[in-house]
C-alpha positions as CSV (number, residue, x, y, z in Angstrom):
1,X,-45.8,-35.1,61.4
2,X,-43.9,-32.6,59.2
3,X,-44.2,-32.5,55.3
4,X,-42.6,-30.9,52.3
5,X,-42.3,-31.1,48.6
6,X,-39.2,-30.2,48.4
7,X,-36.4,-30.6,51.4
8,X,-33.7,-29.0,50.0
9,X,-33.2,-26.5,53.8
10,X,-29.3,-25.4,52.5
11,X,-27.5,-22.2,52.8
12,X,-28.1,-22.3,48.4
13,X,-27.6,-19.1,47.0
14,X,-28.4,-18.1,43.8
15,X,-25.3,-16.0,41.7
16,X,-26.4,-12.2,43.2
17,X,-26.1,-13.7,46.8
18,X,-29.7,-14.4,48.0
19,X,-30.6,-16.7,49.2
20,X,-33.7,-18.6,47.5
21,X,-37.2,-19.0,49.1
22,X,-37.1,-22.9,48.2
23,X,-34.1,-23.2,49.8
24,X,-35.5,-22.6,53.4
25,X,-38.4,-24.8,53.7
26,X,-37.1,-28.2,55.1
27,X,-38.9,-30.7,56.7
28,X,-38.0,-31.6,60.4
29,X,-35.2,-33.7,59.0
30,X,-33.4,-32.0,57.2
31,X,-33.7,-28.8,59.5
32,X,-32.1,-31.0,61.9
33,X,-28.7,-31.2,60.0
34,X,-28.8,-27.4,59.9
35,X,-29.9,-27.1,63.4
36,X,-26.6,-29.1,64.5
37,X,-24.7,-26.8,62.5
38,X,-26.1,-23.8,63.9
39,X,-25.3,-25.2,67.4
40,X,-21.9,-26.1,66.3
41,X,-21.2,-22.3,65.7
42,X,-22.8,-21.0,68.6
43,X,-25.4,-19.8,67.0
44,X,-29.3,-18.6,68.8
45,X,-31.7,-20.4,67.1
46,X,-35.4,-18.7,67.5
47,X,-38.5,-20.2,66.7
48,X,-41.8,-19.2,66.2
49,X,-45.1,-20.1,64.5
50,X,-48.6,-19.2,63.5
51,X,-50.9,-19.6,60.5
52,X,-49.4,-16.4,58.3
53,X,-52.6,-17.1,56.0
54,X,-52.9,-13.7,54.7
55,X,-49.8,-11.7,55.0
56,X,-49.5,-8.3,56.1
57,X,-47.8,-5.3,58.4
58,X,-48.5,-7.3,61.7
59,X,-46.5,-10.6,60.7
60,X,-44.0,-8.5,59.1
61,X,-43.2,-6.4,62.6
62,X,-43.6,-9.2,64.6
63,X,-41.1,-11.9,62.1
64,X,-38.7,-9.2,61.7
65,X,-38.5,-8.6,65.7
66,X,-38.4,-12.7,66.5
67,X,-35.2,-12.3,63.7
68,X,-33.7,-9.7,66.3
69,X,-34.0,-12.0,69.0
70,X,-31.4,-14.3,68.0
71,X,-28.9,-15.5,64.8
72,X,-31.7,-17.7,63.1
73,X,-35.4,-18.0,62.5
74,X,-37.3,-20.8,61.9
75,X,-40.8,-20.0,61.0
76,X,-43.5,-23.4,62.0
77,X,-46.5,-22.9,59.7
78,X,-49.8,-24.6,60.3
79,X,-50.7,-27.2,57.5
80,X,-53.9,-26.4,55.5
81,X,-56.1,-28.7,58.3
82,X,-54.8,-27.0,61.0
83,X,-55.8,-23.7,59.8
84,X,-58.9,-25.3,59.1
85,X,-58.8,-26.6,62.6
86,X,-58.3,-23.2,64.1
87,X,-60.2,-20.9,62.2
88,X,-62.7,-22.3,60.6
89,X,-64.2,-23.7,57.1
90,X,-63.6,-20.2,55.3
91,X,-59.7,-20.7,56.0
92,X,-57.0,-21.2,55.0
93,X,-57.1,-18.4,52.5
94,X,-53.8,-19.2,50.7
95,X,-52.9,-23.1,50.8
96,X,-50.0,-24.4,53.1
97,X,-47.5,-24.4,49.8
98,X,-47.5,-20.5,49.0
99,X,-47.9,-19.5,52.7
100,X,-45.0,-21.0,53.2
101,X,-42.7,-20.0,49.8
102,X,-44.6,-16.0,51.0
103,X,-42.6,-16.4,54.7
104,X,-38.9,-17.7,53.1
105,X,-39.0,-15.2,50.7
106,X,-39.0,-12.8,53.8
107,X,-35.3,-11.8,54.2
108,X,-36.2,-12.3,58.5
109,X,-37.0,-15.5,58.0
110,X,-34.0,-18.8,57.4
111,X,-36.1,-21.7,57.3
112,X,-39.7,-22.5,57.2
113,X,-41.4,-26.1,58.6
114,X,-44.7,-27.0,58.1
115,X,-46.7,-28.8,61.2
116,X,-49.5,-31.2,61.3
117,X,-50.6,-30.6,64.5
118,X,-53.1,-28.1,65.9
119,X,-49.9,-26.5,67.9
120,X,-46.1,-26.9,67.5
121,X,-44.9,-28.3,70.7
122,X,-43.7,-32.0,68.7
123,X,-41.3,-29.8,66.5
124,X,-40.5,-27.7,69.1
125,X,-39.0,-30.5,71.3
126,X,-37.3,-31.4,68.2
127,X,-35.7,-28.5,66.8
128,X,-35.0,-27.6,70.7
129,X,-34.8,-23.9,69.7
130,X,-32.8,-21.3,72.2
131,X,-35.3,-18.6,71.7
132,X,-39.0,-19.3,71.5
133,X,-41.2,-15.9,70.3
134,X,-44.7,-15.5,70.6
135,X,-47.0,-12.3,70.1
136,X,-48.0,-10.9,73.4
137,X,-52.0,-11.8,73.1
138,X,-50.8,-15.6,73.5
139,X,-48.7,-14.8,77.0
140,X,-51.6,-16.6,78.6
141,X,-50.3,-20.3,77.1
142,X,-47.2,-20.8,73.8
143,X,-46.7,-23.7,73.1
144,X,-43.3,-25.5,74.2
145,X,-42.6,-22.7,76.9
146,X,-41.8,-25.5,79.5
147,X,-39.5,-27.5,77.1
148,X,-37.4,-24.6,75.9
149,X,-37.0,-23.3,79.7
150,X,-36.5,-26.6,80.8
151,X,-33.3,-26.8,78.2
152,X,-32.2,-23.2,79.6
153,X,-33.6,-21.4,76.5
154,X,-35.9,-18.1,77.3
155,X,-39.6,-16.9,75.6
156,X,-39.8,-13.7,74.4
157,X,-43.1,-12.0,74.1
158,X,-43.7,-9.8,71.1
159,X,-46.1,-6.4,70.7
160,X,-49.2,-6.9,68.5
161,X,-49.5,-3.7,66.2
162,X,-52.6,-3.0,67.0
163,X,-55.5,-3.2,64.6
164,X,-53.2,-5.6,61.9
165,X,-54.6,-8.9,62.1
166,X,-55.6,-11.4,58.8
167,X,-59.0,-10.8,60.9
168,X,-59.4,-7.0,60.2
169,X,-58.0,-7.9,56.9
170,X,-60.7,-9.9,55.5
171,X,-63.0,-7.8,57.4
172,X,-62.5,-5.2,55.4
173,X,-62.2,-6.5,52.1
174,X,-65.9,-8.0,52.7
175,X,-66.6,-4.4,53.7
176,X,-65.3,-3.7,50.3
177,X,-67.2,-6.1,48.4
178,X,-70.4,-5.2,50.1
179,X,-69.9,-1.8,49.4
């Protein structure tokens, strides 16, 4: 199940020529129209996913790398319940609406789609990206790899920025609070 309150998913721009973050947030159905337009135009679609709970330098480096692999980047973000199942009862720190908006505001991100499942295999099957990017720390298992490769796409592993993670950031905050 994929959900979003605002499903504009368009190339709408404001008067300064910048795409507004809300126009980058999509549900799957509205994105499929965009996907077909990209395909017809011969554009390579890149997909990556994650919780993106507390955005940090590692995330930014990763997302910029992902965007450089093709012509448009879709970021699938785990919905709140999915993050809680994966990370524990104290997560996410920020609700999915906030996480989606922050990601959509980044220049390197073209579209954001939320997903409820624990992994994005169903979403990947529907949008069928040309390139699937995951962090090298997930080399042992990339959800959707078989589908993407079976359709002629490729999987690219991104290097991880040492010491930059949400877990490390939260630990530093906790240490600072206890100091």
